[in-house]
N, C-alpha and C positions, 0 to 999 in steps of 0.2 A: 415806393410804398406798396404798390400792388405786389411786387415780388415778395416782400416781407409777409404780407397777408397770405399769399399763396403758400409760402414755406411754412408759416405758422399753422395754417389750415391742414396742410399735409402732415405735419408732425402730430397734430391733435388727432387726425384720422388714424395714423399709425399707432399712436398711444392707445386709442380706444380699441383697436383690433387686438393689440398685444394684451391689454388688460382683460378683455373679454375672453381670450383664448386660455387664460389661466384658471378657468372655472374648474373646480374639483368636486366630484360627487362624494358625499359622506354617506356610507352605508352603515346603518345601525342594525345589529342583529336583533331579530325578534325575540322577545322574552318567552319563556315557557308559559303556555296558557292552559293546557289541558293534560289529562292523564297520559296521553300518548307522548307528550313532549318531555316528561320527566322520566328518569330511570326507574325501573320497577323496584318496588320494595321486596325484601326477602319475606317469603311467606312459607310457613311450615305446613305441608299437607297433613301430616299425622297430628300435629299439635293444634292447628287452627281450622283447616277446611274439613277434614274427616269428621270431627265432632259436630261441626255446624251442619253438614249434610245428614249425619246420623240423627240429630235431634229435630231438624226442620223438614227433611225430605223422606227419611226412612221411617215413616209412621205407617200404621195399619192401612193397607189398601193403596199406598202410594209406591214408593221406590224400595220396598222390601223384597227380599228374594222371592221370586215367583210372581211378582206383580209387574209394575211398569219398569221398563228398562230406561236408564241404567239402574242397577241395584246399588243403593247408596248406604247400605249398612257398613260399618267401619271395616269389617274383615275383608270385604270384596270391592269396596268403592273405587279404590285407585285403579285396579285392573279393569273394572267395568268402564270407567271414564276414559282412560288412556288407550286401552286396547279396543274399545268399542267405537272409536272414531268420533268421540265427543270433543276432542281437543285438536285445534288447528294451530300448530306452532308457527307456521309461516305467516298467518294472519289471525292473531288472537281474537279479534272482534268477530270473525267469521266462525269461531268455534261454536258447535251446537250447545255446549254447556253454557258458554257466556250468553248466547242469544236467548236461551231458555230462562236463565236467572234474571235477565234484564227485560224479558218480555212477558210471556204468559205465566211464568212461575215466580215472577217478582213478588207477588203478594204473599208467597210462602217463605220468603227469605226473612231471617231474623233481623230485628232492628239493631243497629242502623243499617238499612238496606244498602245505601250507597257505599259505605265502608266495606261491607261484606262482598259486594259485587266487585269492588276495586281489588280486594284481596284475591279473588278468583282470577281476575284479569291479570294482575301482577304475577300470580303463580304460573299462568299460561305463558306470559311473556318471558319468564325465567326459564322456560323449557319444561314445565310441568314435572318437576323432580319429585321423587317419592322420598321426601325428607320428613 
């Protein structure tokens, strides 16, 4: 009888070890939660951003030619932004342009501010094309 109990206990012990070693981790990918996780939307500089900069930023005394850099009148704004070092393609959030429109110049952005700053961010993430 003792022998059967010992064998039975041994089999139960082996069964517990085998079943516990069959544990399998299930890794669930995280869902996209922010603007950095989603692919950038196509944004036209000439059609969307240049007019926005021209009406909101290139007003008397602000970013017109001869005032504060970068000059944001439609004719020169692209060259001023891209060639003036205001765009960081490697790290778009570190771009001077993006930091300014989300920081101290955010109050001058046209409504809806979040949508317009997202357009600028996506444009930079797309490589700041002159389209």
